[in-house]
N, C-alpha and C positions, 0 to 999 in steps of 0.2 A: 660380681663375683665371675668368672671366668673360667674355662672347661675346657677338656681337650677330649675329642669319640676319636677314641683309633681299637684295631685289631685285636680281641684280644687273645693271649695269651696264655699255654695252659698253663703258664705260674701264680692267673690270675681267679683261679676253676674258684680258691676257697670265696673268695670273697662272693665271685658269681651265684655260690650255691647260696652264700648269709644273703644273698639280695635273691635268691631261688626263693627262700624259704622267709622275707618275710612281705615279697609280696606273696607263697602260698598265708600267710600269717591276715593278708589281706582282704583275700577271698575267702577267708572262715574253713578253711583247711587245713590247716597250719598241720597235724597228725600224716599230711594227704604224701609230702614227698620222700619218696622213696629215695632217691638218685647219691651219688656219696659225690667226692672229692676224686679221685679214684674215678669214679663212670665219669666224672662229664673230662676229669685228662685222657682218656684211653676210646671214649666214643668225641672225642670235639677237636684230639691230636695222637690218632694210630695212624698209622699206615691204610684207610679210607676214612678219615671224617665226617659221623654225623652229622653234627650240625659248624654251621658258624657262628660268632659273637664279636658284639662291639660294648665296648667298655666304657665309659664316660667315667674321665679321673679330676680331682678337683686340689693340689694340692699332692701329686700320685695318691691320695688314696680314691681308689674309687666309688664311685656312686649311684650308677643305675650302667644298666644292660638293656642288649638286644639281642638274645637268641634266635637262629633261625633255622631252616634247612631245603635243599632243594626233593619240591612232589613232583609230577605228574598229573597231568591232568586229563582224562577222558577226553576232556568239549575243548582244549586250549591250549594244549600239551604243557612245555616246560611252564612250573608255577615254584612261587617261594612261602611254604606256613612259615608268618611270624606268632613261635612260640610262644615266647616271653617275652616282653619291653617293661624294665619296674628304673623305678626312679627314689632311691631312699626316703621315704619318709624327709627329715633332714632340711631337702635336697630339691625338693617344689616346687615350682613354679618360681626357676631360673633359666629357663628353655628344655633344656637338659631331655627331659622325656622325644619334645619338635623335632632337634638332631640325632637322640637315637630313633626316632620312625624315620625321616631322613636323607640322614645313613643308609636306613633297609633301602627303602624303596630307590635312591641313588647307584644300591647296587643292586635292585634287579633293573633297573630299567640298565641295566652296560653291560647284564648278562641275556638283556632279552622276553627277558617273562611274561608270559605273558600275564597274564595274572600274582595277586601275590595274598596275600587271606589268610584270618584269624580267626580267636575266638573273640566273642568280651560279654561280659558277666550282664543281661537286662537291668540287673540294679547299680546303673558305675555309667552316670546321667553325663560323670564329664569326658572320660573316654567316652563315652558317644559319640556327642555331641564336637569332640574332636575329631575324630575320623569324620565323621559327616563334613563337615568345615573340609577337608583336604580333601574331595569325593569321594570317599568311599562310599557305600553300598556296606547299611550294615541289612544284612536277611534274615528276616522275620519269623517266615512259612517253613525254616529249615528252624532242625533240631541237630545237637549235638545228642551224637553215641561215640560212645567206648568199651569195651568190653576187655576185661581186667587180671590178675592173676587167679585169683583163688575160681570166677568165673573161665575161664582159657581154658583149667583144670579140672573144673568139671563139665564143659563142654566136651571135651577129647574126651573122657572117663564113660559117659551117656552115649558114644557112638560104638 
């Protein structure tokens, strides 16, 4: 079964959001997705786009996506953060994920970034094995930290 990889367009964001929700379900965080189609359309396709996205299609149906954005490392300079890469469950095993991953790596290479980074759950062994096979290092001595809406507000109000 053949597929194509292309840059996402604004009209793809409904299907991209469906994939984001499928990934959240896979990661056991179904209720965590707050972003809307409108958010994705505005944030990705406004005056200053906040992210890039590639989609994979089979027969004009989006079956995978990779969403990423520019960052700056004080150690390395320009970098890219790969936020999400997902292939719908029914289409896994067709090398679509590998093709999306390659497209992001090529994008970063062509932009001259010095690092591409992302997070992977420690229980997702197939993904970890794939990434390590491509030369990526999984940094097991770093913990991801984030602060979200209510905690941000509580912190600011406590100052």
